C-alpha positions as CSV (number, residue, x, y, z in Angstrom):
1,M,23.7,68.7,-17.9
2,T,24.5,72.0,-19.7
3,A,23.8,72.0,-23.0
4,A,26.5,73.2,-24.7
5,P,26.2,74.9,-28.1
6,G,26.9,72.9,-31.5
7,P,27.1,73.9,-34.8
8,A,25.4,77.1,-36.2
9,G,20.7,76.7,-35.3
10,H,21.1,73.6,-33.5
11,A,22.1,71.5,-30.5
12,G,21.1,69.0,-30.1
13,A,20.2,65.7,-27.8
14,D,20.5,62.1,-29.2
15,P,16.9,61.5,-29.8
16,A,17.1,58.2,-28.0
17,D,18.9,59.5,-24.5
18,R,16.3,59.5,-21.6
19,V,17.6,62.2,-19.1
20,T,15.9,62.0,-15.5
21,V,15.1,66.0,-13.8
22,P,17.7,65.3,-11.0
23,A,20.7,65.4,-14.0
24,L,19.3,68.3,-15.3
25,D,22.2,70.1,-13.6
26,G,22.1,74.0,-15.4
27,P,23.7,76.9,-13.4
28,P,21.8,78.8,-10.4
29,P,19.0,80.8,-11.7
30,E,20.8,83.3,-9.0
31,A,24.8,83.6,-11.2
32,L,23.0,83.4,-14.7
33,I,21.0,86.6,-14.0
34,A,24.2,88.1,-12.3
35,R,25.9,86.9,-15.5
36,L,23.1,88.5,-18.2
37,V,23.4,91.5,-15.5
38,Q,27.6,91.8,-15.7
39,R,26.7,91.4,-19.8
40,G,24.7,94.5,-20.1
41,E,22.0,92.4,-21.5
42,T,18.0,92.1,-21.3
43,L,15.8,87.8,-21.8
44,A,12.5,87.0,-23.5
45,V,10.5,84.1,-23.0
46,A,7.8,82.0,-24.5
47,E,6.8,78.6,-23.2
48,S,4.1,76.2,-23.9
49,L,4.1,73.1,-21.5
50,T,6.6,75.3,-18.8
51,G,3.0,77.1,-18.9
52,G,4.7,80.1,-17.0
53,L,7.0,78.6,-14.3
54,L,10.4,79.4,-16.9
55,A,9.1,83.4,-16.4
56,A,8.3,82.5,-12.7
57,T,11.5,81.2,-11.6
58,I,13.3,83.7,-13.2
59,V,11.2,86.4,-11.3
60,N,12.0,85.1,-8.2
61,V,15.5,86.0,-8.5
62,P,15.6,89.5,-6.7
63,G,17.4,92.2,-9.0
64,A,16.0,89.6,-11.9
65,S,14.1,92.8,-13.5
66,A,17.1,94.1,-14.1
67,V,17.4,91.7,-17.4
68,F,13.7,90.6,-18.0
69,R,11.9,92.0,-20.1
70,G,8.6,89.4,-20.0
71,G,7.7,86.5,-21.9
72,L,4.6,85.0,-23.4
73,V,3.0,82.0,-22.0
74,V,1.1,80.4,-25.6
75,Y,0.0,77.4,-25.0
76,A,-2.7,76.8,-27.3
77,T,-1.3,76.4,-31.2
78,D,-2.6,79.1,-32.5
79,L,-1.1,81.7,-29.7
80,K,2.4,80.6,-30.8
81,A,1.7,82.0,-34.5
82,S,-0.5,84.6,-33.2
83,L,1.5,85.8,-30.5
84,A,5.4,85.0,-30.9
85,G,5.0,85.5,-34.4
86,V,6.2,81.2,-35.5
87,D,4.7,80.7,-38.9
88,E,1.6,79.3,-39.4
89,D,2.7,77.2,-42.6
90,L,5.3,75.5,-40.0
91,L,2.6,74.7,-37.0
92,A,0.0,73.0,-40.0
93,A,3.1,71.0,-41.4
94,R,4.9,69.6,-38.1
95,G,2.5,70.8,-34.9
96,P,4.1,73.0,-31.5
97,V,6.9,70.6,-30.4
98,D,9.4,70.3,-33.8
99,P,12.4,72.0,-32.8
100,D,11.9,74.7,-35.3
101,V,8.5,75.5,-34.3
102,A,11.1,75.9,-30.1
103,T,13.2,78.8,-32.3
104,A,10.6,80.7,-33.4
105,L,9.5,80.3,-30.5
106,A,12.7,81.6,-28.5
107,E,13.1,83.9,-31.6
108,G,9.5,85.5,-31.3
109,A,10.1,85.8,-27.2
110,R,13.0,87.8,-28.2
111,C,11.8,90.0,-30.6
112,R,7.8,91.1,-29.8
113,C,9.8,91.6,-25.9
114,A,12.5,93.5,-27.4
115,A,15.5,91.7,-25.9
116,D,18.2,90.4,-26.2
117,W,18.0,86.8,-25.7
118,G,15.1,84.9,-26.6
119,L,14.0,81.5,-24.5
120,A,11.7,78.4,-25.1
121,T,10.0,75.5,-24.8
122,T,8.0,73.2,-26.2
123,G,6.8,69.5,-25.6
124,V,5.3,66.6,-24.6
125,A,4.5,67.1,-19.9
126,G,2.1,64.6,-19.9
127,P,-0.2,62.4,-18.9
128,T,-0.6,61.5,-22.9
129,S,1.5,60.9,-26.1
130,Q,0.9,64.4,-28.2
131,D,0.4,64.2,-32.1
132,G,2.7,61.0,-31.7
133,H,5.0,62.4,-29.3
134,P,6.1,60.5,-26.2
135,V,5.4,62.3,-22.7
136,G,8.9,63.3,-22.2
137,T,10.0,65.1,-25.5
138,V,10.9,68.7,-25.0
139,Y,12.4,70.8,-26.9
140,V,14.6,73.9,-25.9
141,A,15.5,76.5,-27.4
142,V,17.5,79.6,-27.6
143,A,17.7,82.7,-30.3
144,G,20.5,85.8,-29.8
145,P,21.4,89.4,-30.6
146,G,20.5,90.0,-34.3
147,G,18.6,87.1,-34.7
148,A,21.3,85.5,-36.6
149,P,21.8,81.9,-37.4
150,A,24.9,81.7,-35.3
151,Y,22.9,82.2,-32.7
152,A,20.1,80.2,-32.3
153,F,20.3,76.5,-30.8
154,V,17.5,73.9,-30.0
155,R,18.3,71.1,-27.7
156,R,16.2,67.8,-27.5
157,L,15.2,66.1,-24.2
158,A,13.4,62.8,-23.8
159,L,12.7,63.2,-19.5
160,S,11.2,60.7,-17.9
161,G,9.1,61.4,-14.4
162,S,5.8,63.1,-13.5
163,R,4.2,66.0,-15.2
164,S,5.8,68.5,-12.7
165,E,9.0,66.6,-13.0
166,I,9.3,67.4,-16.9
167,R,8.0,70.9,-16.7
168,T,11.0,71.5,-14.6
169,G,13.3,69.8,-16.1
170,A,12.7,71.7,-19.0
171,V,12.9,74.9,-17.0
172,A,16.6,73.0,-15.4
173,A,17.0,72.5,-19.3
174,A,16.9,75.8,-21.4
175,L,18.6,78.1,-18.9
176,A,21.2,75.4,-18.9
177,L,21.3,76.1,-22.6
178,L,21.3,80.1,-22.4
179,D,24.2,79.9,-19.8
180,G,25.8,77.2,-22.7
181,V,25.3,79.9,-25.3
182,I,26.2,83.0,-23.9
183,G,29.6,81.2,-22.4
184,H,30.4,81.5,-26.0
185,A,28.8,84.4,-26.7
186,P,30.1,87.9,-27.0
187,T,29.1,91.2,-25.2
188,A,27.0,93.8,-26.6
189,G,29.8,96.0,-26.8
190,D,31.8,93.5,-28.4
191,R,29.1,92.7,-31.0
192,P,29.8,94.4,-34.7
193,A,26.8,96.9,-35.1
194,G,24.3,95.0,-37.2
């Protein structure tokens, strides 16, 4: 399933959608890295439930250093605020498993790592639910150049499978969302100076 951007601010799946990990067919990481190289753009990540798996998937690609700036593993809720810059009031009101938190994580990664694109994951990998969110509830988000809401997208997923499968599915969905968004965004050279 390739995520396509929706209205500014959010590209969401129906909350009732349940997908299994094999249904998340995104681009191979090599293709996404090549695309970013061709566009002359950089990437950073902020990860919660994936705990570094997204960054590891990216840096496993030869040549990733041309585009990958770095990442933040912000597993603990307080680190989402102190390292990624997520608003503490937002975290207190909604908790870490929230679409706006995912978007703020992506923007935090983009800003803190001085990248063109920020990519984020947050959710519940299991084995038990968290703050009323069932296992498999995941949000992946992308924040793009300029930090404008038109370049911020989030997708809600309801994944099934083991803890490992949910984490792997979140990585695949995040990469697919980024691929879908940059496919519709102007390149760095085509954007107005801001």
